[in-house]
Rosetta silent file (secondary structure, phi, psi, omega in degrees, C-alpha in Angstrom):
SEQUENCE: XXXXXXXXXXXXXXXXXXXXXXXXXXXXXXXXXXXXXXXXXXXXXXXXXXXXXXXXXXXXXXXXXXXXXXXXXXXXXXXXXXXXXXXXXXXXXXXXXXXXXXXXXXXXXXXXXXXXXXXXXXXXXXXXXXXXXXXXXXXXXXXXXXXXXXXXXXXXXXXXXXXXXXXXXXXXXXXXXXXXXXXXXXXXXXXXXXXXXXXXXXXXXXXXXXXXXXXXXXXXXXXX
SCORE:     score description
SCORE:     0.000 S_00000001
   1 L     0.000  127.941 -178.046   -0.518   -7.510   16.550 S_00000001
   2 L   -70.860  160.293 -176.441   -2.555   -4.327   16.036 S_00000001
   3 L   -49.986  133.896  160.985   -1.126   -1.347   13.995 S_00000001
   4 L   -92.001  110.972 -172.102    1.452    0.654   15.716 S_00000001
   5 L   -67.492  119.241  173.110    0.456    4.218   15.016 S_00000001
   6 L   -49.410  136.355 -175.966    3.467    6.292   13.612 S_00000001
   7 L   -86.823   -1.595 -174.779    4.120    9.040   16.131 S_00000001
   8 L   -96.565 -178.975  172.537    5.023   11.790   13.523 S_00000001
   9 L    52.787   48.427  178.115    3.051   13.960   11.401 S_00000001
  10 L   -73.878  135.249 -177.898    0.208   14.810   13.884 S_00000001
  11 L   -57.820  138.150  179.973   -2.498   16.971   12.102 S_00000001
  12 L  -116.341  -17.804 -176.990   -2.266   20.648   13.031 S_00000001
  13 L  -162.970  173.578 -178.220   -5.080   22.238   11.056 S_00000001
  14 L   -65.754   -3.217  177.598   -7.859   21.710    8.735 S_00000001
  15 L   -88.642    2.860  178.107   -5.546   21.678    5.779 S_00000001
  16 L   -57.154  156.920  174.626   -4.206   18.162    6.744 S_00000001
  17 L   -69.185  160.398  176.741   -4.683   15.474    3.988 S_00000001
  18 L   -57.954  162.485  172.135   -7.724   13.258    3.845 S_00000001
  19 H   -57.751  -49.969  179.902   -7.449    9.922    5.818 S_00000001
  20 H   -48.415  -50.687  178.604   -7.114    8.224    2.455 S_00000001
  21 H   -65.332  -35.918 -179.704   -4.325   10.308    1.372 S_00000001
  22 H   -69.625  -44.718  176.023   -2.602   10.157    4.634 S_00000001
  23 H   -70.127  -40.241  174.868   -2.676    6.409    4.919 S_00000001
  24 H   -52.762  -49.568  177.004   -1.633    5.967    1.309 S_00000001
  25 H   -61.548  -34.742  172.791    1.316    8.038    1.899 S_00000001
  26 H   -61.138  -37.987  177.512    2.179    6.161    5.042 S_00000001
  27 H   -71.108  -45.537 -174.981    2.140    2.914    3.089 S_00000001
  28 H   -69.691  -32.543  175.067    4.155    4.301    0.209 S_00000001
  29 L   -92.956    2.829  174.571    6.912    5.705    2.617 S_00000001
  30 L    84.040   10.134  168.227    7.015    2.627    4.706 S_00000001
  31 L   -66.119  -33.298  169.491    5.523    4.035    7.993 S_00000001
  32 L  -107.712  111.488 -174.147    2.943    1.291    7.662 S_00000001
  33 L   -87.185  168.383 -172.833    5.003   -1.731    6.698 S_00000001
  34 L   -72.416  140.502 -174.861    3.973   -4.622    4.593 S_00000001
  35 L    85.779   -2.925  177.041    1.960   -7.217    6.595 S_00000001
  36 L   -68.873  137.768  175.425    1.019   -4.596    9.305 S_00000001
  37 E   -76.573  134.399  172.309   -2.524   -4.806   10.590 S_00000001
  38 L  -100.085  110.719 -171.806   -4.813   -1.798   10.003 S_00000001
  39 L  -113.741  129.282 -172.509   -7.134   -1.343   12.923 S_00000001
  40 H   -56.243  -50.222 -168.589   -9.870    1.483   12.559 S_00000001
  41 H   -63.532  -48.341  172.772   -9.758    2.769   15.962 S_00000001
  42 H   -65.076  -29.577  173.085   -5.900    3.663   16.460 S_00000001
  43 H   -73.269  -29.310  171.026   -6.014    4.957   12.837 S_00000001
  44 H   -73.032  -31.913 -179.119   -8.785    7.132   13.478 S_00000001
  45 H   -73.828  -35.345  178.841   -7.108    8.475   16.570 S_00000001
  46 H   -70.257  -37.439  179.387   -3.953    9.189   14.544 S_00000001
  47 H   -82.615  -12.113 -173.882   -5.871   10.949   11.738 S_00000001
  48 L    56.983   46.740 -172.817   -8.051   12.590   14.261 S_00000001
  49 L  -133.374  176.792  172.477  -11.193   11.685   12.482 S_00000001
  50 L   -87.956  176.186 -170.164  -14.063    9.287   13.351 S_00000001
  51 H   -65.337  -31.410 -173.772  -13.925    5.545   12.293 S_00000001
  52 H   -57.379  -54.677 -178.938  -16.296    6.074    9.259 S_00000001
  53 H   -68.605  -18.091  175.816  -13.737    8.033    7.001 S_00000001
  54 H   -69.969  -48.492  178.062  -11.069    5.586    8.036 S_00000001
  55 H   -59.670  -36.337  165.745  -13.224    2.733    6.979 S_00000001
  56 H   -58.361  -48.189  177.970  -13.784    4.497    3.638 S_00000001
  57 H   -57.507  -41.907 -178.884  -10.188    5.111    3.245 S_00000001
  58 H   -71.617  -28.547  179.075   -9.330    1.461    3.813 S_00000001
  59 H   -73.024  -33.189  179.802  -11.886    0.324    1.284 S_00000001
  60 H   -74.048  -33.985  177.521  -10.419    2.663   -1.368 S_00000001
  61 H   -72.382  -37.449  169.730   -6.872    1.430   -0.424 S_00000001
  62 H   -58.323  -38.851  169.234   -8.046   -2.129   -0.824 S_00000001
  63 H   -65.689  -31.235  175.918   -9.334   -1.255   -4.252 S_00000001
  64 H   -72.052  -20.309 -176.028   -6.014    0.178   -5.037 S_00000001
  65 L    91.366    7.903  178.424   -4.310   -3.127   -4.148 S_00000001
  66 L   -89.761  -24.104  171.653   -2.373   -1.500   -1.283 S_00000001
  67 E  -126.600  145.758 -173.354   -4.284   -3.276    1.389 S_00000001
  68 E  -119.626  137.190  179.926   -5.367   -6.888    1.682 S_00000001
  69 E   -91.052  124.467  177.698   -8.213   -8.429    3.610 S_00000001
  70 E  -132.078  179.209 -174.780   -6.949  -11.585    5.462 S_00000001
  71 L   -68.034   -3.916  179.453   -8.052  -13.745    8.444 S_00000001
  72 L  -104.791   10.491  176.686   -6.219  -11.295   10.713 S_00000001
  73 E    98.870 -162.382  178.534   -8.317   -8.381    9.146 S_00000001
  74 E   -76.603  132.505  179.151   -6.889   -5.723    6.878 S_00000001
  75 E  -135.470  160.269  171.947   -3.245   -5.585    6.450 S_00000001
  76 E   -57.893  123.992 -178.791   -0.570   -3.700    4.308 S_00000001
  77 L   -73.813  140.396  173.243   -0.200   -5.870    1.277 S_00000001
  78 L   -98.175  144.287  174.512    3.025   -7.676    0.755 S_00000001
  79 L  -128.917  138.323  179.044    4.324   -8.351   -2.645 S_00000001
  80 L   -78.460  165.039  174.987    6.909  -10.876   -3.912 S_00000001
  81 H   -57.402  -37.729  179.158    9.560  -10.152   -6.382 S_00000001
  82 H   -66.268  -30.695  174.332    7.633  -12.108   -8.895 S_00000001
  83 H   -70.314  -36.549 -178.722    4.574  -10.034   -8.467 S_00000001
  84 H   -70.622  -30.361  177.388    6.528   -6.784   -8.924 S_00000001
  85 H   -66.544  -37.623  179.188    8.027   -8.298  -12.109 S_00000001
  86 H   -62.416  -45.013  179.245    4.442   -8.920  -13.340 S_00000001
  87 H   -60.750  -39.939  170.171    3.741   -5.345  -12.696 S_00000001
  88 H   -54.678  -53.800 -177.718    6.768   -4.220  -14.632 S_00000001
  89 H   -60.350  -36.137 -179.518    5.649   -6.401  -17.611 S_00000001
  90 H   -72.062  -40.247 -178.834    2.146   -4.880  -17.566 S_00000001
  91 H   -66.010  -30.326 -179.604    3.635   -1.373  -17.423 S_00000001
  92 H   -61.212  -46.996 -175.981    5.970   -1.977  -20.332 S_00000001
  93 H   -63.862  -47.905 -174.719    2.746   -2.753  -22.439 S_00000001
  94 H   -72.161  -34.816  175.814    0.715    0.258  -21.092 S_00000001
  95 H   -67.591  -40.461  178.891    3.530    2.795  -21.293 S_00000001
  96 H   -61.065  -42.380  174.188    4.236    1.858  -24.786 S_00000001
  97 H   -61.562  -34.090  177.803    0.481    2.222  -25.542 S_00000001
  98 H   -69.848  -42.795 -178.815    0.511    5.674  -23.824 S_00000001
  99 H   -62.830  -43.387 -179.929    3.526    6.844  -25.831 S_00000001
 100 H   -58.890  -50.418 -178.051    1.745    5.653  -29.075 S_00000001
 101 H   -70.021  -42.816  175.521   -1.533    7.431  -28.168 S_00000001
 102 H   -57.469  -34.438  171.374    0.118   10.576  -27.082 S_00000001
 103 H   -57.965  -27.158  175.289    1.868   10.730  -30.503 S_00000001
 104 H   -83.148  -43.541 -169.196   -1.426   10.605  -31.918 S_00000001
 105 H  -107.950   -6.251 -170.672   -3.464   12.825  -29.768 S_00000001
 106 L   -58.005  146.428  173.828   -0.951   15.221  -28.181 S_00000001
 107 L   -97.807  159.090  165.445   -1.608   19.019  -28.292 S_00000001
 108 H   -53.196  -36.449 -178.975    1.145   21.671  -28.606 S_00000001
 109 H   -63.766  -38.573  176.744    0.538   22.563  -24.990 S_00000001
 110 H   -63.501  -41.089  177.359    1.268   18.844  -24.089 S_00000001
 111 H   -65.050  -38.828  170.819    4.492   19.001  -25.893 S_00000001
 112 H   -54.295  -51.950 -176.453    5.613   22.292  -24.213 S_00000001
 113 H   -63.161  -38.853  177.229    4.850   20.641  -20.829 S_00000001
 114 H   -62.330  -42.055  172.508    6.770   17.619  -21.477 S_00000001
 115 H   -61.249  -46.734 -175.011    9.802   19.559  -22.669 S_00000001
 116 H   -61.790  -41.166  178.186    9.707   21.812  -19.803 S_00000001
 117 H   -68.318  -37.926  179.058    9.654   18.772  -17.271 S_00000001
 118 H   -61.709  -45.064  171.964   12.462   17.107  -19.345 S_00000001
 119 H   -52.760  -51.753 -176.955   14.450   20.246  -19.016 S_00000001
 120 H   -68.509  -32.643  175.720   14.076   20.347  -15.318 S_00000001
 121 H   -60.568  -45.502  179.042   14.992   16.704  -15.003 S_00000001
 122 H   -67.019  -22.643  171.768   18.378   17.360  -16.759 S_00000001
 123 H   -89.740   -6.604 -168.916   19.128   20.199  -14.342 S_00000001
 124 L   -77.369  143.516  178.944   18.261   18.268  -11.236 S_00000001
 125 L   -72.710  119.010 -172.911   20.830   17.397   -8.447 S_00000001
 126 L   -81.641   11.966  175.628   21.050   13.651   -8.600 S_00000001
 127 L   -81.901  -23.490 -177.745   21.844   13.256   -4.761 S_00000001
 128 L  -103.378  110.860 -175.568   18.336   13.022   -3.559 S_00000001
 129 H   -73.023  -19.534  178.219   16.709    9.784   -4.651 S_00000001
 130 H   -75.579  -40.734  179.044   13.148   10.786   -3.531 S_00000001
 131 H   -70.237  -27.176  175.263   13.410   13.889   -5.583 S_00000001
 132 H   -67.431  -41.127 -177.961   14.611   11.814   -8.578 S_00000001
 133 H   -66.154  -45.064 -172.246   11.673    9.529   -8.335 S_00000001
 134 H   -69.857  -43.183 -178.759    9.107   12.412   -7.966 S_00000001
 135 H   -69.462  -38.382  177.322   10.694   14.328  -10.940 S_00000001
 136 H   -65.006  -35.711 -179.930   10.772   11.163  -13.141 S_00000001
 137 H   -67.158  -32.633  177.199    7.039   10.609  -12.213 S_00000001
 138 H   -58.766  -38.805  178.502    6.349   14.143  -13.358 S_00000001
 139 H   -68.938  -52.050 -179.770    7.603   13.365  -16.737 S_00000001
 140 H   -65.867  -32.174  178.038    5.706   10.134  -17.217 S_00000001
 141 H   -71.442  -29.341  175.688    2.525   11.797  -15.923 S_00000001
 142 H   -70.059  -35.618  176.562    2.743   14.591  -18.464 S_00000001
 143 H   -69.174  -35.753 -178.829    3.101   11.927  -21.201 S_00000001
 144 H   -65.208  -43.630 -176.271    0.076   10.067  -19.757 S_00000001
 145 H   -67.161  -21.654  172.720   -1.924   13.288  -19.910 S_00000001
 146 H   -68.023  -21.309  171.090   -0.893   13.832  -23.510 S_00000001
 147 H   -62.743  -37.025 -172.579   -2.878   10.614  -24.263 S_00000001
 148 L    53.461   37.497  175.611   -6.229   12.312  -23.385 S_00000001
 149 L  -128.877   98.428  178.332   -7.382    8.849  -22.426 S_00000001
 150 H   -50.739  -48.596  179.210   -8.741    8.764  -18.807 S_00000001
 151 H   -53.414  -43.962 -170.009   -8.915    5.026  -18.707 S_00000001
 152 H   -77.656  -39.159 -178.713   -5.281    4.498  -19.740 S_00000001
 153 H   -59.791  -51.957 -176.662   -4.268    7.302  -17.217 S_00000001
 154 H   -58.114  -45.552  176.340   -6.121    5.653  -14.365 S_00000001
 155 H   -58.350  -46.680 -179.279   -4.553    2.186  -15.030 S_00000001
 156 H   -62.427  -42.155 -173.644   -1.088    3.689  -15.250 S_00000001
 157 H   -63.756  -34.402  179.609   -1.542    5.687  -11.997 S_00000001
 158 H   -67.218  -45.099 -177.835   -2.737    2.504  -10.173 S_00000001
 159 H   -62.165  -44.821  178.486    0.291    0.432  -11.486 S_00000001
 160 H   -57.999  -31.949  173.117    2.636    3.307  -10.341 S_00000001
 161 H   -57.072  -38.594 -179.904    1.273    3.145   -6.801 S_00000001
 162 H   -70.698  -40.932 -175.363    2.481   -0.352   -6.439 S_00000001
 163 H   -76.409  -31.751 -178.886    5.905    0.337   -7.666 S_00000001
 164 L   -63.755  -11.373  178.995    6.193    3.471   -5.619 S_00000001
 165 L   -78.428  -15.103  179.487    6.312    1.401   -2.394 S_00000001
 166 L   -99.909  103.873 -164.395    9.677    0.159   -3.079 S_00000001
 167 L   -55.701  -41.752 -179.040   12.560    2.483   -2.007 S_00000001
 168 L   -63.424  106.704  178.074   15.414    1.066   -4.124 S_00000001
 169 L   -93.055  135.837 -177.214   15.091    3.090   -7.351 S_00000001
 170 H   -67.139  -15.618 -173.263   16.593    1.982  -10.546 S_00000001
 171 H   -77.391   -9.117  177.153   17.302    5.593  -11.342 S_00000001
 172 H   -88.307   -2.889  177.859   20.103    5.601   -8.568 S_00000001
 173 L   -73.756  151.682 -171.285   22.098    2.910  -10.400 S_00000001
 174 L   -54.966  117.611  172.630   25.471    4.247  -11.838 S_00000001
 175 L    87.990   -4.077 -167.042   24.767    6.176  -15.155 S_00000001
 176 H   -77.983  -31.847  178.723   21.095    5.460  -15.135 S_00000001
 177 H   -63.110  -45.211 -178.920   19.877    9.001  -14.543 S_00000001
 178 H   -71.913  -33.650  175.370   21.612   10.477  -17.533 S_00000001
 179 H   -61.902  -50.642 -176.711   20.617    7.365  -19.682 S_00000001
 180 H   -62.087  -34.781 -177.065   17.016    7.752  -18.564 S_00000001
 181 H   -72.922  -39.959  170.282   16.894   11.518  -19.409 S_00000001
 182 H   -52.379  -46.911 -177.056   18.260   10.706  -22.908 S_00000001
 183 H   -66.536  -34.834 -178.473   15.499    8.103  -23.297 S_00000001
 184 H   -62.018  -54.538  175.457   12.916   10.558  -22.084 S_00000001
 185 H   -41.462  -49.988 -176.144   14.200   13.067  -24.669 S_00000001
 186 H   -68.031  -32.971  179.441   13.826   10.614  -27.414 S_00000001
 187 H   -75.740  -43.252  175.069   10.285    9.671  -26.491 S_00000001
 188 H   -52.172  -53.155 -178.359    9.277   13.299  -26.267 S_00000001
 189 H   -55.307  -42.000 -176.889   10.800   14.021  -29.658 S_00000001
 190 H   -61.918  -44.129  175.793    8.871   11.045  -31.096 S_00000001
 191 H   -63.565  -46.332  177.008    5.582   12.267  -29.666 S_00000001
 192 H   -55.711  -51.344  175.604    6.255   15.776  -30.905 S_00000001
 193 L   -65.699    1.141 -176.829    6.965   14.468  -34.450 S_00000001
 194 L    48.439   49.113  172.607    3.695   12.372  -34.179 S_00000001
 195 L  -105.246   83.159 -179.826    5.508    9.143  -34.860 S_00000001
 196 H   -54.327  -36.532 -175.956    3.477    6.541  -32.967 S_00000001
 197 H   -71.591  -43.753  174.733    5.502    3.627  -33.964 S_00000001
 198 H   -67.368  -40.959  178.067    8.789    5.108  -32.798 S_00000001
 199 H   -59.016  -42.392  176.908    7.235    6.526  -29.627 S_00000001
 200 H   -61.866  -51.362 -175.800    5.845    3.084  -28.747 S_00000001
 201 H   -59.069  -46.683  177.165    9.088    1.341  -29.432 S_00000001
 202 H   -59.345  -40.826 -177.084   11.081    3.881  -27.382 S_00000001
 203 H   -68.615  -44.680  178.901    8.739    3.705  -24.368 S_00000001
 204 H   -55.688  -49.354  173.950    8.896   -0.123  -24.516 S_00000001
 205 H   -56.002  -45.815 -178.063   12.623   -0.064  -24.455 S_00000001
 206 H   -59.369  -44.551 -177.607   12.744    2.472  -21.640 S_00000001
 207 H   -82.260  -26.432  173.989   10.673    0.384  -19.286 S_00000001
 208 H   -65.484  -41.416  175.894   12.200   -2.814  -20.218 S_00000001
 209 H   -60.592  -36.751 -178.815   15.593   -1.317  -19.235 S_00000001
 210 H   -67.581  -43.627  174.612   14.013   -0.260  -15.958 S_00000001
 211 H   -53.295  -54.822 -175.272   12.696   -3.910  -15.347 S_00000001
 212 H   -64.634  -34.240  170.412   16.152   -5.323  -16.062 S_00000001
 213 H   -62.746  -40.754  177.424   17.765   -2.979  -13.637 S_00000001
 214 H   -55.391  -45.751 -174.777   15.177   -3.890  -11.052 S_00000001
 215 H   -68.602  -35.007 -178.833   16.062   -7.660  -11.486 S_00000001
 216 H   -69.122  -31.432  178.734   19.802   -6.623  -11.124 S_00000001
 217 H   -65.641  -48.991 -177.492   19.057   -4.873   -7.780 S_00000001
 218 H   -64.470  -43.878 -177.521   17.246   -7.947   -6.498 S_00000001
 219 H   -55.183  -47.084  178.728   20.136  -10.255   -7.812 S_00000001
 220 H   -60.159  -35.136 -172.022   22.594   -8.059   -5.918 S_00000001
 221 H   -76.855  -44.498 -176.151   20.627   -8.053   -2.763 S_00000001
 222 H   -61.808  -25.185 -176.663   20.196  -11.838   -2.882 S_00000001
 223 L   -95.919   11.290  176.170   23.902  -12.184   -2.731 S_00000001
 224 L    71.451    0.000    0.000   24.113  -10.042    0.388 S_00000001
């Protein structure tokens, strides 16, 4: 079946996002669901553009790993729990590397930025899961930027795209938000102190904990 174009968010002016950003957001929020066919003509009508920028956007999304080419054409990629676990395992390694690199390369401005974000996270109302996820992402992006390593930042950004598609966040688990903020503080402190070994170890433990909570969420779901 061809893609059912979401009825919401019709563009109203030239400030609307690019077709790539719009389709990416639709995938991440679930407007375009896993396995759904992506047909150029209705997508072009939805975005109010020609088919050429839609084709370019779909090519980029395929490169991002969010879209898959099948015998039915391009579809929103589906991922198994095993694949998501693989992403977590990879992210543990890369986030640990990022923390280590940041501890070596960070500037005073990087530290100030990370501490400001950490302060904001601790003041945040934990009732809004989407806000939790976005604020948490701000902290990790600040850490990535402190590495001053564009290749590492690019890899982590791509991995984060895949995890962002899954609405159940580990941060909403009882006690996890407070625990995660304490872990963030410890990582920032280690980066500030320019202790790469400690920063690497703390970051690895932080994401290992997130992986284990993700497994617990799946286990609970499998039992209804």
